[in-house]
N, CA and C atoms as a LAMMPS dump frame, in Angstrom:
ITEM: TIMESTEP
0
ITEM: NUMBER OF ATOMS
210
ITEM: BOX BOUNDS ff ff ff
-5.0000000000000000e+02 5.0000000000000000e+02
-5.0000000000000000e+02 5.0000000000000000e+02
-5.0000000000000000e+02 5.0000000000000000e+02
ITEM: ATOMS id mol type element x y z
1 1 1 N -461.979 -69.325 -167.156
2 1 2 C -461.424 -69.955 -165.964
3 1 3 C -462.422 -69.869 -164.811
4 2 1 N -462.224 -70.717 -163.853
5 2 2 C -463.072 -70.714 -162.665
6 2 3 C -462.718 -69.531 -161.772
7 3 1 N -463.654 -69.164 -160.924
8 3 2 C -463.373 -68.053 -160.022
9 3 3 C -462.302 -68.486 -159.033
10 4 1 N -461.416 -67.557 -158.724
11 4 2 C -460.33 -67.862 -157.818
12 4 3 C -459.175 -68.586 -158.471
13 5 1 N -459.182 -68.686 -159.804
14 5 2 C -458.117 -69.364 -160.527
15 5 3 C -457.214 -68.333 -161.198
16 6 1 N -455.962 -68.711 -161.396
17 6 2 C -455.002 -67.845 -162.072
18 6 3 C -455.214 -67.951 -163.58
19 7 1 N -455.311 -66.798 -164.259
20 7 2 C -455.501 -66.8 -165.703
21 7 3 C -454.215 -67.136 -166.453
22 8 1 N -453.061 -67.039 -165.797
23 8 2 C -451.785 -67.281 -166.465
24 8 3 C -451.41 -68.757 -166.405
25 9 1 N -451.351 -69.317 -165.203
26 9 2 C -450.909 -70.713 -165.063
27 9 3 C -452.061 -71.691 -164.866
28 10 1 N -453.271 -71.179 -164.566
29 10 2 C -454.42 -72.057 -164.388
30 10 3 C -454.501 -72.717 -163.029
31 11 1 N -453.752 -72.215 -162.052
32 11 2 C -453.769 -72.796 -160.707
33 11 3 C -455.128 -72.561 -160.068
34 12 1 N -455.721 -73.636 -159.503
35 12 2 C -457.04 -73.553 -158.883
36 12 3 C -456.968 -74.112 -157.465
37 13 1 N -458.114 -74.212 -156.823
38 13 2 C -458.193 -74.742 -155.472
39 13 3 C -457.856 -76.227 -155.479
40 14 1 N -457.017 -76.632 -154.507
41 14 2 C -456.696 -78.04 -154.334
42 14 3 C -457.204 -78.484 -152.971
43 15 1 N -457.42 -79.774 -152.826
44 15 2 C -457.981 -80.318 -151.604
45 15 3 C -456.981 -81.227 -150.93
46 16 1 N -456.994 -81.2 -149.594
47 16 2 C -456.074 -82.034 -148.834
48 16 3 C -456.628 -82.311 -147.452
49 17 1 N -455.736 -82.74 -146.549
50 17 2 C -456.131 -83.078 -145.195
51 17 3 C -455.344 -82.235 -144.206
52 18 1 N -455.978 -81.91 -143.083
53 18 2 C -455.304 -81.278 -141.953
54 18 3 C -455.209 -82.341 -140.867
55 19 1 N -453.975 -82.725 -140.511
56 19 2 C -453.762 -83.778 -139.526
57 19 3 C -453.149 -83.149 -138.28
58 20 1 N -453.801 -83.292 -137.124
59 20 2 C -453.291 -82.729 -135.882
60 20 3 C -452.132 -83.566 -135.361
61 21 1 N -451.27 -82.931 -134.593
62 21 2 C -450.079 -83.601 -134.088
63 21 3 C -450.326 -84.171 -132.691
64 22 1 N -451.405 -84.911 -132.53
65 22 2 C -451.676 -85.561 -131.255
66 22 3 C -451.608 -87.071 -131.453
67 23 1 N -450.485 -87.555 -131.95
68 23 2 C -450.319 -88.987 -132.199
69 23 3 C -449.96 -89.692 -130.894
70 24 1 N -449.983 -90.978 -130.925
71 24 2 C -449.531 -91.762 -129.795
72 24 3 C -450.683 -92.343 -129.006
73 25 1 N -450.375 -93.402 -128.27
74 25 2 C -451.385 -94.023 -127.437
75 25 3 C -452.142 -95.109 -128.17
76 26 1 N -453.29 -95.442 -127.638
77 26 2 C -454.081 -96.51 -128.215
78 26 3 C -454.829 -96.031 -129.449
79 27 1 N -455.554 -96.95 -130.075
80 27 2 C -456.201 -96.607 -131.346
81 27 3 C -457.316 -95.6 -131.163
82 28 1 N -457.869 -95.435 -129.945
83 28 2 C -458.925 -94.453 -129.731
84 28 3 C -458.387 -93.028 -129.833
85 29 1 N -457.084 -92.849 -129.585
86 29 2 C -456.5 -91.511 -129.567
87 29 3 C -455.673 -91.247 -130.824
88 30 1 N -456.129 -91.753 -131.95
89 30 2 C -455.424 -91.469 -133.202
90 30 3 C -455.557 -89.992 -133.54
91 31 1 N -454.629 -89.501 -134.358
92 31 2 C -454.672 -88.091 -134.767
93 31 3 C -455.924 -87.84 -135.589
94 32 1 N -456.615 -86.729 -135.294
95 32 2 C -457.813 -86.398 -136.054
96 32 3 C -457.431 -85.82 -137.402
97 33 1 N -458.218 -86.146 -138.404
98 33 2 C -457.957 -85.691 -139.774
99 33 3 C -459.186 -84.955 -140.27
100 34 1 N -458.988 -83.739 -140.78
101 34 2 C -460.085 -82.949 -141.326
102 34 3 C -459.757 -82.566 -142.753
103 35 1 N -460.773 -82.501 -143.59
104 35 2 C -460.578 -82.055 -144.964
105 35 3 C -460.414 -80.55 -144.987
106 36 1 N -459.56 -80.053 -145.878
107 36 2 C -459.381 -78.615 -146.011
108 36 3 C -459.037 -78.289 -147.456
109 37 1 N -459.037 -76.991 -147.775
110 37 2 C -458.741 -76.548 -149.129
111 37 3 C -457.491 -75.684 -149.12
112 38 1 N -456.728 -75.784 -150.197
113 38 2 C -455.569 -74.942 -150.422
114 38 3 C -455.916 -74.031 -151.596
115 39 1 N -456.061 -72.739 -151.333
116 39 2 C -456.447 -71.792 -152.376
117 39 3 C -455.24 -70.987 -152.836
118 40 1 N -455.12 -70.724 -154.13
119 40 2 C -454.003 -69.909 -154.61
120 40 3 C -454.197 -68.446 -154.233
121 41 1 N -453.109 -67.73 -154.056
122 41 2 C -453.137 -66.317 -153.686
123 41 3 C -453.307 -65.501 -154.976
124 42 1 N -454.566 -65.251 -155.344
125 42 2 C -454.902 -64.633 -156.627
126 42 3 C -455.285 -63.175 -156.423
127 43 1 N -454.739 -62.299 -157.29
128 43 2 C -455.039 -60.874 -157.252
129 43 3 C -455.488 -60.417 -158.633
130 44 1 N -456.323 -59.375 -158.658
131 44 2 C -456.668 -58.734 -159.925
132 44 3 C -455.576 -57.727 -160.243
133 45 1 N -455.019 -57.811 -161.44
134 45 2 C -453.867 -56.984 -161.777
135 45 3 C -453.962 -56.575 -163.245
136 46 1 N -453.504 -55.366 -163.547
137 46 2 C -453.453 -54.9 -164.931
138 46 3 C -452.068 -55.168 -165.501
139 47 1 N -452.037 -55.829 -166.651
140 47 2 C -450.767 -56.038 -167.338
141 47 3 C -450.909 -55.48 -168.745
142 48 1 N -449.795 -54.996 -169.283
143 48 2 C -449.773 -54.452 -170.634
144 48 3 C -449.275 -55.535 -171.571
145 49 1 N -450.13 -55.883 -172.544
146 49 2 C -449.802 -56.947 -173.484
147 49 3 C -450.163 -56.475 -174.88
148 50 1 N -449.19 -56.368 -175.742
149 50 2 C -449.435 -55.943 -177.119
150 50 3 C -449.947 -54.52 -177.219
151 51 1 N -449.517 -53.624 -176.331
152 51 2 C -449.934 -52.236 -176.356
153 51 3 C -451.287 -51.979 -175.722
154 52 1 N -451.935 -53.014 -175.224
155 52 2 C -453.244 -52.849 -174.593
156 52 3 C -453.159 -53.282 -173.136
157 53 1 N -454.008 -52.692 -172.32
158 53 2 C -454.043 -53.025 -170.906
159 53 3 C -455.078 -54.117 -170.68
160 54 1 N -454.643 -55.213 -170.094
161 54 2 C -455.533 -56.324 -169.796
162 54 3 C -455.665 -56.471 -168.287
163 55 1 N -456.865 -56.735 -167.811
164 55 2 C -457.096 -56.977 -166.394
165 55 3 C -457.245 -58.481 -166.193
166 56 1 N -456.31 -59.071 -165.458
167 56 2 C -456.299 -60.517 -165.298
168 56 3 C -456.267 -60.878 -163.82
169 57 1 N -456.745 -62.073 -163.521
170 57 2 C -456.558 -62.664 -162.202
171 57 3 C -455.239 -63.428 -162.259
172 58 1 N -454.279 -63.019 -161.421
173 58 2 C -452.948 -63.608 -161.494
174 58 3 C -452.492 -63.975 -160.081
175 59 1 N -451.883 -65.147 -159.957
176 59 2 C -451.386 -65.566 -158.645
177 59 3 C -450.051 -64.877 -158.384
178 60 1 N -449.677 -64.794 -157.119
179 60 2 C -448.491 -64.046 -156.744
180 60 3 C -447.216 -64.693 -157.27
181 61 1 N -447.214 -65.997 -157.463
182 61 2 C -446.028 -66.641 -158.015
183 61 3 C -445.806 -66.229 -159.468
184 62 1 N -446.874 -66.173 -160.264
185 62 2 C -446.762 -65.71 -161.65
186 62 3 C -446.371 -64.235 -161.706
187 63 1 N -446.922 -63.446 -160.771
188 63 2 C -446.6 -62.022 -160.708
189 63 3 C -445.131 -61.802 -160.391
190 64 1 N -444.593 -62.599 -159.479
191 64 2 C -443.179 -62.516 -159.13
192 64 3 C -442.31 -62.915 -160.309
193 65 1 N -442.675 -63.981 -161.006
194 65 2 C -441.914 -64.44 -162.164
195 65 3 C -441.964 -63.393 -163.28
196 66 1 N -443.126 -62.76 -163.455
197 66 2 C -443.28 -61.762 -164.504
198 66 3 C -442.408 -60.525 -164.215
199 67 1 N -442.337 -60.102 -162.967
200 67 2 C -441.512 -58.921 -162.65
201 67 3 C -440.027 -59.256 -162.746
202 68 1 N -439.644 -60.499 -162.514
203 68 2 C -438.228 -60.885 -162.646
204 68 3 C -437.8 -60.917 -164.1
205 69 1 N -438.702 -61.322 -165.016
206 69 2 C -438.333 -61.469 -166.42
207 69 3 C -438.387 -60.156 -167.175
208 70 1 N -439.072 -59.149 -166.646
209 70 2 C -439.184 -57.86 -167.347
210 70 3 C -438.044 -56.952 -166.992
Protein backbone atom coordinates (compact mmCIF):
# COMPACT_ATOMS: atom_id res chain seq x y z
CA UNK A 1 0.00 0.00 0.00
CA UNK A 2 0.98 3.61 -0.40
CA UNK A 3 2.25 5.59 2.54
CA UNK A 4 -0.54 7.15 4.53
CA UNK A 5 -3.03 4.53 3.34
CA UNK A 6 -5.11 2.18 5.47
CA UNK A 7 -4.02 -1.46 5.18
CA UNK A 8 -7.54 -2.70 6.02
CA UNK A 9 -9.87 -0.71 3.75
CA UNK A 10 -7.31 0.83 1.37
CA UNK A 11 -8.41 4.42 2.01
CA UNK A 12 -5.88 6.89 0.56
CA UNK A 13 -5.53 10.62 0.01
CA UNK A 14 -8.35 12.22 -1.97
CA UNK A 15 -8.31 15.57 -3.72
CA UNK A 16 -10.92 18.31 -3.69
CA UNK A 17 -11.51 22.05 -3.62
CA UNK A 18 -11.67 24.60 -0.81
CA UNK A 19 -14.26 27.25 -1.72
CA UNK A 20 -14.44 30.43 0.40
CA UNK A 21 -17.81 31.81 1.41
CA UNK A 22 -17.35 35.24 -0.15
CA UNK A 23 -19.99 34.90 -2.87
CA UNK A 24 -22.01 37.71 -4.32
CA UNK A 25 -21.43 40.80 -6.38
CA UNK A 26 -20.02 41.07 -9.84
CA UNK A 27 -17.97 38.44 -11.64
CA UNK A 28 -14.68 39.95 -10.38
CA UNK A 29 -15.63 39.03 -6.80
CA UNK A 30 -16.38 35.35 -7.35
CA UNK A 31 -15.54 32.95 -4.53
CA UNK A 32 -11.91 31.85 -4.65
CA UNK A 33 -11.27 28.15 -5.12
CA UNK A 34 -8.10 26.38 -4.00
CA UNK A 35 -7.07 22.77 -4.42
CA UNK A 36 -6.63 20.78 -1.23
CA UNK A 37 -6.15 17.21 -0.03
CA UNK A 38 -8.26 15.08 2.27
CA UNK A 39 -6.02 12.62 4.14
CA UNK A 40 -7.30 9.64 6.14
CA UNK A 41 -6.60 9.56 9.88
CA UNK A 42 -4.13 6.65 9.84
CA UNK A 43 -2.37 5.21 12.90
CA UNK A 44 0.16 2.43 13.38
CA UNK A 45 -1.52 -0.21 15.51
CA UNK A 46 -0.83 -3.78 16.62
CA UNK A 47 -3.61 -6.28 16.02
CA UNK A 48 -3.65 -9.97 16.89
CA UNK A 49 -4.54 -12.13 13.90
CA UNK A 50 -4.24 -15.90 13.92
CA UNK A 51 -2.25 -15.94 17.17
CA UNK A 52 0.38 -13.56 15.81
CA UNK A 53 0.82 -9.85 16.37
CA UNK A 54 0.70 -7.78 13.20
CA UNK A 55 1.65 -4.11 12.95
CA UNK A 56 -0.64 -2.38 10.48
CA UNK A 57 -1.49 1.13 9.35
CA UNK A 58 -5.19 1.42 10.16
CA UNK A 59 -7.59 4.34 9.85
CA UNK A 60 -9.66 5.34 12.86
CA UNK A 61 -12.92 4.30 11.21
CA UNK A 62 -11.66 0.73 10.72
CA UNK A 63 -10.29 0.76 14.28
CA UNK A 64 -13.68 1.82 15.64
CA UNK A 65 -15.47 -0.86 13.61
CA UNK A 66 -12.97 -3.49 14.77
CA UNK A 67 -13.46 -2.66 18.47
CA UNK A 68 -17.26 -2.75 18.05
CA UNK A 69 -17.21 -6.22 16.45
CA UNK A 70 -14.85 -7.80 19.02
